[in-house]
N, CA and C atoms as a LAMMPS dump frame, in Angstrom:
ITEM: TIMESTEP
0
ITEM: NUMBER OF ATOMS
246
ITEM: BOX BOUNDS ff ff ff
-5.0000000000000000e+02 5.0000000000000000e+02
-5.0000000000000000e+02 5.0000000000000000e+02
-5.0000000000000000e+02 5.0000000000000000e+02
ITEM: ATOMS id mol type element x y z
1 1 1 N 405.169 -169.452 -97.346
2 1 2 C 405.256 -170.794 -96.811
3 1 3 C 405.726 -170.541 -95.366
4 2 1 N 406.429 -169.569 -94.933
5 2 2 C 406.615 -169.451 -93.565
6 2 3 C 405.378 -169.196 -92.613
7 3 1 N 404.383 -168.661 -93.259
8 3 2 C 403.151 -168.357 -92.633
9 3 3 C 402.438 -169.741 -92.355
10 4 1 N 402.629 -170.676 -93.145
11 4 2 C 402.006 -171.986 -93.046
12 4 3 C 403.023 -172.929 -92.314
13 5 1 N 404.042 -172.474 -91.778
14 5 2 C 405.049 -173.118 -90.918
15 5 3 C 405.813 -174.392 -91.845
16 6 1 N 405.998 -174.041 -93.132
17 6 2 C 406.613 -174.946 -94.078
18 6 3 C 408.005 -174.328 -94.107
19 7 1 N 408.656 -174.507 -93.021
20 7 2 C 410.151 -173.836 -93.022
21 7 3 C 411.088 -174.437 -93.971
22 8 1 N 411.112 -175.849 -94.038
23 8 2 C 412.115 -176.491 -94.845
24 8 3 C 411.863 -176.195 -96.345
25 9 1 N 410.815 -176.042 -96.776
26 9 2 C 410.412 -175.538 -98.017
27 9 3 C 410.851 -174.131 -98.279
28 10 1 N 410.505 -173.24 -97.255
29 10 2 C 410.796 -171.821 -97.35
30 10 3 C 412.359 -171.748 -97.39
31 11 1 N 413.184 -172.588 -96.759
32 11 2 C 414.591 -172.407 -96.546
33 11 3 C 415.154 -172.707 -98.089
34 12 1 N 414.544 -173.817 -98.607
35 12 2 C 415.035 -174.055 -100.136
36 12 3 C 414.748 -173.021 -101.101
37 13 1 N 413.663 -172.43 -100.769
38 13 2 C 413.25 -171.322 -101.79
39 13 3 C 414.036 -170.161 -101.51
40 14 1 N 414.411 -169.769 -100.181
41 14 2 C 415.434 -168.573 -99.98
42 14 3 C 416.609 -168.854 -100.598
43 15 1 N 417.142 -170.168 -100.853
44 15 2 C 418.418 -170.545 -101.344
45 15 3 C 418.33 -170.194 -102.832
46 16 1 N 417.212 -170.442 -103.563
47 16 2 C 417.109 -170.226 -104.901
48 16 3 C 417.17 -168.648 -105.12
49 17 1 N 416.378 -167.907 -104.156
50 17 2 C 416.417 -166.427 -104.234
51 17 3 C 417.785 -165.929 -103.954
52 18 1 N 418.529 -166.57 -103.181
53 18 2 C 419.9 -166.097 -102.689
54 18 3 C 420.751 -166.196 -104.04
55 19 1 N 420.635 -167.218 -104.782
56 19 2 C 421.571 -167.396 -106.083
57 19 3 C 421.289 -166.464 -107.096
58 20 1 N 420.053 -165.892 -106.971
59 20 2 C 419.654 -164.828 -108.102
60 20 3 C 419.999 -163.47 -107.619
61 21 1 N 420.27 -163.291 -106.458
62 21 2 C 420.449 -161.875 -105.751
63 21 3 C 421.763 -161.236 -106.159
64 22 1 N 421.811 -160.001 -106.53
65 22 2 C 423.072 -159.35 -106.834
66 22 3 C 423.616 -158.461 -105.867
67 23 1 N 422.924 -157.903 -105.06
68 23 2 C 423.236 -156.94 -103.85
69 23 3 C 423.664 -157.7 -102.763
70 24 1 N 424.86 -157.228 -102.173
71 24 2 C 425.337 -157.86 -100.999
72 24 3 C 424.485 -157.783 -99.724
73 25 1 N 423.852 -156.599 -99.803
74 25 2 C 423.012 -156.236 -98.549
75 25 3 C 421.704 -157.253 -98.527
76 26 1 N 421.189 -157.474 -99.699
77 26 2 C 420.084 -158.295 -99.942
78 26 3 C 420.424 -159.758 -99.681
79 27 1 N 421.742 -160.174 -100.046
80 27 2 C 422.275 -161.548 -99.946
81 27 3 C 422.377 -161.638 -98.438
82 28 1 N 422.831 -160.843 -97.655
83 28 2 C 423.015 -160.922 -96.182
84 28 3 C 421.758 -161.174 -95.589
85 29 1 N 420.533 -160.298 -95.979
86 29 2 C 419.243 -160.305 -95.411
87 29 3 C 418.568 -161.834 -95.603
88 30 1 N 418.759 -162.146 -96.952
89 30 2 C 418.127 -163.521 -97.466
90 30 3 C 418.733 -164.605 -96.663
91 31 1 N 420.117 -164.479 -96.568
92 31 2 C 420.888 -165.672 -95.721
93 31 3 C 420.451 -165.718 -94.245
94 32 1 N 420.215 -164.52 -93.737
95 32 2 C 419.67 -164.571 -92.237
96 32 3 C 418.318 -165.118 -92.206
97 33 1 N 417.399 -164.808 -93.238
98 33 2 C 416.034 -165.257 -93.221
99 33 3 C 416.136 -166.785 -93.311
100 34 1 N 416.912 -167.36 -94.39
101 34 2 C 417.053 -168.702 -94.615
102 34 3 C 417.623 -169.507 -93.27
103 35 1 N 418.463 -168.801 -92.648
104 35 2 C 418.983 -169.368 -91.431
105 35 3 C 417.87 -169.61 -90.37
106 36 1 N 417.086 -168.573 -90.249
107 36 2 C 415.939 -168.548 -89.36
108 36 3 C 414.941 -169.71 -89.666
109 37 1 N 414.774 -169.862 -91.063
110 37 2 C 413.782 -170.947 -91.481
111 37 3 C 414.419 -172.386 -90.98
112 38 1 N 415.744 -172.539 -91.093
113 38 2 C 416.506 -173.711 -90.955
114 38 3 C 416.276 -174.047 -89.379
115 39 1 N 416.453 -172.888 -88.692
116 39 2 C 416.495 -173.063 -87.096
117 39 3 C 414.971 -173.58 -86.741
118 40 1 N 413.91 -172.845 -87.322
119 40 2 C 412.548 -173.229 -86.928
120 40 3 C 412.181 -174.568 -87.517
121 41 1 N 412.962 -175.19 -88.461
122 41 2 C 412.537 -176.43 -89.021
123 41 3 C 413.088 -177.532 -88.174
124 42 1 N 413.955 -177.283 -87.348
125 42 2 C 414.492 -178.331 -86.458
126 42 3 C 413.285 -178.905 -85.434
127 43 1 N 413.279 -180.022 -85.313
128 43 2 C 412.384 -180.752 -84.375
129 43 3 C 412.836 -180.495 -82.944
130 44 1 N 411.971 -180.322 -82.009
131 44 2 C 412.27 -180.163 -80.689
132 44 3 C 412.876 -181.473 -80.174
133 45 1 N 413.77 -181.266 -79.171
134 45 2 C 414.289 -182.352 -78.47
135 45 3 C 413.29 -183.447 -77.981
136 46 1 N 413.44 -184.716 -78.197
137 46 2 C 412.481 -185.633 -77.609
138 46 3 C 412.662 -185.923 -76.236
139 47 1 N 411.615 -185.854 -75.465
140 47 2 C 411.73 -185.948 -73.914
141 47 3 C 411.753 -187.523 -73.546
142 48 1 N 412.499 -187.758 -72.634
143 48 2 C 412.536 -189.179 -72.023
144 48 3 C 411.183 -189.4 -71.32
145 49 1 N 410.674 -190.64 -71.481
146 49 2 C 409.532 -190.929 -70.827
147 49 3 C 409.847 -191.314 -69.314
148 50 1 N 408.866 -190.711 -68.546
149 50 2 C 409.202 -190.983 -67.054
150 50 3 C 407.933 -191.553 -66.368
151 51 1 N 408.103 -192.589 -65.972
152 51 2 C 406.858 -193.416 -65.443
153 51 3 C 407.007 -193.462 -63.883
154 52 1 N 407.892 -192.632 -63.316
155 52 2 C 407.786 -192.539 -61.831
156 52 3 C 406.503 -192.187 -61.046
157 53 1 N 405.834 -191.211 -61.77
158 53 2 C 404.701 -190.806 -61.197
159 53 3 C 403.593 -191.797 -61.3
160 54 1 N 403.594 -192.543 -62.405
161 54 2 C 402.657 -193.669 -62.528
162 54 3 C 402.968 -194.895 -61.481
163 55 1 N 404.081 -195.118 -61.253
164 55 2 C 404.348 -196.105 -60.398
165 55 3 C 404.211 -195.816 -58.945
166 56 1 N 404.312 -194.508 -58.631
167 56 2 C 404.148 -194.012 -57.341
168 56 3 C 402.644 -194.067 -57.079
169 57 1 N 401.8 -193.736 -57.986
170 57 2 C 400.415 -193.729 -57.949
171 57 3 C 399.73 -194.983 -57.764
172 58 1 N 400.37 -196.097 -58.456
173 58 2 C 399.957 -197.378 -58.312
174 58 3 C 400.401 -198.152 -56.915
175 59 1 N 401.606 -197.677 -56.494
176 59 2 C 401.959 -198.079 -55.03
177 59 3 C 400.897 -197.501 -54.035
178 60 1 N 400.543 -196.287 -54.224
179 60 2 C 399.653 -195.708 -53.144
180 60 3 C 398.234 -196.227 -53.255
181 61 1 N 397.923 -196.589 -54.383
182 61 2 C 396.57 -197.264 -54.637
183 61 3 C 396.554 -198.669 -53.962
184 62 1 N 397.672 -199.411 -54.116
185 62 2 C 397.63 -200.775 -53.633
186 62 3 C 397.647 -200.562 -52.026
187 63 1 N 398.195 -199.788 -51.443
188 63 2 C 398.436 -199.377 -49.967
189 63 3 C 396.885 -199.223 -49.58
190 64 1 N 396.236 -198.128 -50.258
191 64 2 C 394.861 -197.955 -49.94
192 64 3 C 393.907 -198.938 -50.026
193 65 1 N 394.126 -199.848 -50.815
194 65 2 C 393.241 -200.982 -51.12
195 65 3 C 393.603 -202.249 -50.103
196 66 1 N 394.783 -202.086 -49.61
197 66 2 C 395.31 -203.168 -48.693
198 66 3 C 395.812 -204.365 -49.304
199 67 1 N 396.352 -204.296 -50.473
200 67 2 C 396.759 -205.418 -51.09
201 67 3 C 398.406 -205.167 -51.563
202 68 1 N 399.045 -204.226 -50.874
203 68 2 C 400.391 -203.977 -51.197
204 68 3 C 401.111 -205.121 -50.45
205 69 1 N 401.999 -205.836 -51.38
206 69 2 C 403.049 -206.798 -50.79
207 69 3 C 404.408 -206.379 -51.484
208 70 1 N 405.578 -206.765 -50.663
209 70 2 C 406.774 -206.289 -51.581
210 70 3 C 407.006 -207.278 -52.645
211 71 1 N 407.659 -206.64 -53.705
212 71 2 C 408.085 -207.375 -54.99
213 71 3 C 406.843 -207.697 -55.775
214 72 1 N 405.662 -207.207 -55.647
215 72 2 C 404.46 -207.497 -56.404
216 72 3 C 403.949 -208.839 -56.22
217 73 1 N 404.247 -209.462 -54.954
218 73 2 C 403.661 -210.773 -54.576
219 73 3 C 402.252 -210.969 -54.625
220 74 1 N 401.44 -209.744 -54.538
221 74 2 C 400.017 -209.897 -54.515
222 74 3 C 399.489 -210.326 -55.908
223 75 1 N 400.298 -210.125 -56.905
224 75 2 C 399.819 -210.426 -58.369
225 75 3 C 400.541 -211.598 -58.93
226 76 1 N 401.187 -212.476 -58.131
227 76 2 C 401.712 -213.705 -58.6
228 76 3 C 400.799 -214.798 -58.383
229 77 1 N 400.862 -215.818 -59.071
230 77 2 C 400.073 -217.08 -58.99
231 77 3 C 400.832 -217.931 -57.965
232 78 1 N 400.121 -218.379 -56.861
233 78 2 C 400.798 -219.322 -55.945
234 78 3 C 401.097 -220.506 -56.483
235 79 1 N 402.28 -221.066 -56.004
236 79 2 C 402.762 -222.402 -56.283
237 79 3 C 403.624 -222.254 -57.673
238 80 1 N 403.734 -221.216 -58.43
239 80 2 C 404.658 -221.195 -59.56
240 80 3 C 405.935 -220.466 -59.252
241 81 1 N 407.001 -220.941 -59.639
242 81 2 C 408.29 -220.296 -59.441
243 81 3 C 408.72 -219.703 -60.733
244 82 1 N 409.249 -218.603 -60.802
245 82 2 C 409.668 -217.829 -62.082
246 82 3 C 411.247 -218.016 -62.199
């Protein structure tokens, strides 16, 4: 199961094996193997989305096109107030 990256299943299976084990050395080895599976089963921390690069690229493009205006005024309909 570990070879297929099924770490949660492997950890639960190691627990079953641990319950049937008589030797203390084997129990320690199995417990460490189970702990390793539990660590590998954790999901990586989710990264915050960062749109700073996209915003910067949009501003540069607007300047190159000659349509850059403060506050996005180039994209507002004239005569309407928000």
